[in-house]
C-alpha positions in Angstrom: -89.4 -21.1 -54.9 -91.4 -22.3 -58.0 -92.3 -20.8 -61.3 -96.0 -20.9 -60.7 -97.7 -17.7 -62.0 -94.3 -16.4 -63.4 -94.2 -15.3 -67.0 -91.3 -16.5 -69.1 -90.5 -15.0 -72.5 -88.5 -17.7 -74.3 -86.9 -17.1 -77.7 -86.6 -20.1 -80.0 -89.1 -22.1 -77.9 -90.8 -24.0 -80.7 -88.4 -26.9 -80.4 -85.3 -28.3 -78.8 -83.7 -26.6 -75.7 -86.2 -23.7 -75.7 -89.2 -26.0 -75.7 -87.7 -28.2 -73.0 -87.1 -25.2 -70.7 -90.7 -24.1 -71.4 -92.2 -27.5 -70.6 -90.2 -27.8 -67.4 -91.5 -24.4 -66.3 -95.0 -25.4 -67.4 -95.0 -28.2 -64.8 -95.1 -25.5 -62.1 -98.0 -23.7 -63.9 -95.9 -20.9 -65.5 -97.0 -18.6 -68.3 -94.9 -19.1 -71.4 -94.5 -16.7 -74.3 -93.2 -18.8 -77.2 -91.2 -16.3 -79.3 -90.1 -18.2 -82.4 -90.4 -18.0 -86.2 -91.8 -21.4 -87.2 -95.6 -21.5 -87.9 -95.6 -24.2 -90.6 -94.3 -27.7 -90.0 -91.1 -28.8 -91.7 -90.0 -32.5 -91.8 -86.4 -31.5 -91.3 -87.2 -29.2 -88.4 -90.2 -30.5 -86.5 -92.2 -28.3 -84.2 -94.0 -25.0 -84.6 -95.1 -22.3 -82.1 -98.5 -23.9 -82.1 -97.4 -27.5 -81.5 -95.2 -26.1 -78.7 -98.1 -24.3 -77.2 -100.1 -27.6 -77.1 -97.2 -29.4 -75.3 -96.8 -26.5 -72.8 -100.5 -26.5 -72.0 -100.6 -30.3 -71.7 -97.7 -30.0 -69.1 -99.8 -27.5 -67.0 -98.7 -24.1 -68.2 -100.3 -21.3 -70.1 -98.9 -20.6 -73.6 -98.9 -17.6 -75.9 -97.5 -18.6 -79.3 -96.1 -15.6 -81.1 -94.3 -15.6 -84.5 -91.2 -13.5 -83.7 -88.1 -12.8 -85.7 -85.7 -11.5 -83.1 -83.7 -9.7 -85.8 -86.7 -7.3 -86.2 -87.0 -4.6 -83.5 -90.7 -3.8 -84.2 -91.5 -7.5 -84.2 -89.9 -8.0 -80.8 -91.5 -4.9 -79.2 -94.9 -6.0 -80.5 -94.4 -9.5 -79.0 -93.4 -7.9 -75.6 -96.6 -5.8 -75.7 -98.7 -8.8 -76.5 -97.1 -10.8 -73.6 -97.9 -8.0 -71.2 -101.5 -7.8 -72.5 -101.9 -11.5 -72.0 -100.1 -12.1 -68.8 -99.7 -8.7 -67.1 -95.9 -8.5 -67.3 -92.7 -10.5 -67.9 -90.6 -12.0 -65.0 -88.0 -14.1 -66.9 -86.4 -13.7 -70.3 -84.7 -16.8 -71.7 -82.4 -15.9 -74.6 -82.3 -19.2 -76.3 -82.6 -18.5 -80.1 -79.4 -18.9 -81.9 -77.9 -19.5 -85.4 -74.9 -21.7 -86.1 -72.4 -22.3 -88.9 -69.2 -24.2 -88.0 -67.3 -22.9 -91.0 -64.0 -21.3 -91.4 -63.6 -17.8 -92.8 -63.1 -18.8 -96.4 -66.4 -20.8 -96.3 -68.6 -18.4 -94.3 -70.6 -16.2 -96.7 -71.3 -12.7 -95.2 -75.0 -13.6 -95.4 -74.3 -16.4 -92.9 -72.0 -14.2 -90.8 -74.7 -11.5 -90.6 -77.4 -14.1 -89.7 -75.4 -15.4 -86.8 -74.5 -12.0 -85.4 -78.0 -10.6 -85.9 -79.7 -13.6 -84.2 -77.1 -14.4 -81.5 -75.5 -11.2 -80.3 -77.9 -8.5 -81.6 -81.0 -10.6 -81.0 -80.0 -11.3 -77.4 -79.3 -7.6 -76.8 -82.6 -6.5 -78.5 -84.8 -8.9 -76.5 -83.1 -8.0 -73.3 -83.6 -4.3 -74.0 -87.2 -4.8 -75.0 -88.1 -6.8 -71.9 -86.1 -4.5 -69.5 -89.0 -2.2 -68.6 -91.2 -5.2 -67.6 -88.3 -6.8 -65.7 -87.9 -3.6 -63.7 -91.6 -3.7 -62.9 -91.2 -7.4 -61.8 -88.3 -6.4 -59.5 -90.3 -3.6 -58.0 -93.1 -6.1 -57.2 -90.6 -8.4 -55.5 -90.9 -11.2 -58.1 -87.2 -11.8 -58.6 -86.8 -11.2 -62.3 -84.1 -12.9 -64.3 -82.4 -13.1 -67.7 -81.0 -16.5 -68.6 -79.0 -16.7 -71.8 -77.9 -19.9 -73.5 -74.3 -19.0 -74.1 -70.9 -20.2 -73.1 -68.3 -19.0 -70.6 -65.9 -16.5 -72.1 -62.6 -18.2 -72.9 -60.4 -16.0 -75.0 -58.2 -18.8 -76.4 -57.2 -19.1 -80.0 -58.5 -22.7 -80.4 -62.1 -21.7 -79.7 -61.9 -19.1 -82.5 -59.7 -20.6 -85.2 -62.0 -23.3 -86.6 -65.1 -21.0 -86.8 -64.3 -17.4 -86.0 -67.7 -16.0 -87.0 -69.7 -18.4 -84.9 -67.5 -17.9 -81.9 -67.8 -14.1 -82.2 -71.6 -14.4 -82.4 -71.9 -16.8 -79.4 -69.5 -14.7 -77.3 -71.5 -11.7 -78.2 -74.4 -13.3 -76.2 -72.1 -14.0 -73.3 -70.8 -10.4 -73.3 -74.4 -9.4 -72.9 -74.5 -11.5 -69.7 -71.2 -10.0 -68.5 -72.3 -6.4 -69.1 -76.0 -6.6 -68.2 -75.4 -8.5 -64.9 -73.4 -5.5 -63.8 -75.7 -2.9 -65.4 -78.9 -4.4 -64.0 -77.7 -5.1 -60.5 -79.1 -1.8 -59.2 -82.5 -2.8 -60.6 -82.6 -6.1 -58.8 -82.5 -8.2 -62.1 -80.3 -11.3 -62.1 -78.5 -12.1 -65.4 -76.8 -15.4 -66.0 -75.7 -17.8 -68.8 -76.1 -21.5 -69.1 -74.1 -23.9 -71.4 -73.8 -27.7 -71.8 -70.7 -29.6 -71.2 -71.6 -32.1 -74.0 -73.3 -31.7 -77.4 -77.1 -31.7 -77.1 -79.3 -33.6 -79.5 -81.4 -30.9 -81.2 -82.9 -30.8 -84.7 -80.4 -28.1 -85.7 -77.5 -30.2 -84.6 -78.7 -33.2 -86.6 -78.5 -31.0 -89.7 -74.7 -30.7 -89.3 -72.9 -33.4 -91.3 -70.9 -36.0 -89.4 -72.6 -35.5 -85.9 -73.5 -38.7 -84.2 -76.6 -37.9 -82.2 -76.1 -41.1 -80.1 -73.1 -39.4 -78.6 -75.1 -36.5 -77.3 -77.3 -35.7 -74.3 -81.0 -34.8 -74.4 -82.2 -31.1 -74.1 -83.7 -32.0 -70.7 -80.4 -31.8 -69.0 -80.4 -28.1 -69.8 -84.0 -27.6 -68.9 -83.5 -29.2 -65.5 -80.4 -27.1 -64.9 -82.2 -24.0 -66.1 -85.1 -24.8 -63.7 -82.7 -24.9 -60.7 -81.1 -21.6 -61.7 -84.5 -19.9 -62.2 -85.9 -21.2 -58.9 -82.8 -20.7 -56.7 -83.7 -17.3 -55.3 -81.0 -15.2 -53.8 -80.4 -13.1 -56.8 -77.1 -14.8 -58.0 -76.0 -12.9 -61.1 -73.1 -12.7 -63.6 -72.5 -16.5 -63.6 -71.6 -18.7 -66.5 -73.2 -22.0 -65.4 -72.4 -25.4 -66.9 -75.3 -27.9 -66.9 -73.8 -30.8 -65.1 -72.2 -28.6 -62.4 -75.6 -27.0 -61.7 -77.2 -30.5 -61.3 -74.3 -31.7 -59.1 -74.8 -28.7 -56.8 -78.3 -29.9 -56.3 -77.2 -33.5 -55.6 -77.9 -34.9 -59.1 -74.8 -36.7 -60.3 -76.4 -39.7 -62.0 -77.0 -38.4 -65.6 -77.8 -41.6 -67.4 -81.4 -40.5 -68.1 -80.1 -37.6 -70.2 -78.2 -39.9 -72.6 -79.6 -40.3 -76.1 -78.1 -43.7 -76.2 -78.2 -45.4 -72.8 -74.8 -46.5 -71.6 -72.8 -43.9 -73.5 -69.7 -42.8 -71.7 -67.8 -40.8 -74.3 -70.0 -37.9 -75.3 -69.2 -35.3 -77.9 -67.9 -32.3 -75.9 -69.5 -29.0 -76.6 -67.5 -26.0 -77.6 -66.0 -23.4 -75.3 -65.7 -25.4 -72.1 -62.1 -25.6 -71.1 
């Protein structure tokens, strides 16, 4: 199975992990809907929906750059309609957009709390809801529709909450969408899974967090390769919380040196939520 001719609606695809997943799918000739906010270049956060479109098309895919704020229902519904108009439907939704603040309760303003929960938990729910009619049509046409959310396995342990309760709640909200929707959509033939990295991933957003050594991270491509294996596996596996290196190992890829930001690194920064 390949992604040739499939249409992927990817949130937050103007840079980082979302763009990496888009470019990997583009190698197959997929159609990519870039649903992200950035239209003007920013030195601190390089990449816009338009530069992403150029990279996707250079890789062999078709791109539809759309300025989308996934907190706004009307904006999301309009983007889905434009995607259908351009490509005839939606086969895969990748819930990648996310907001982060690794702050304790005393230092998390409610504005930041609201942003994380509106983007992460509510945004994932909204985009899934908006794409659902098209995913059902994809299932009816035998195209194996999927929802893949970039969120962690659910581990209800105090140490994953205590340092940053608001962020953990917001990310787990995304994972609870996977847990619930995988069961809810089973009757429709729509697979719903999550994917999460074992180590920290070098993204522009991570570089803005004080004290993070990017040289101790892996590149976004480890997630895009893992996502590709999930999206092309067939068989309708659903309700899984995949970890990137485990997915790669299942496909015979255990040499991960090429994903290191700094070649030769052995002790990577571990990501959150992986026990």
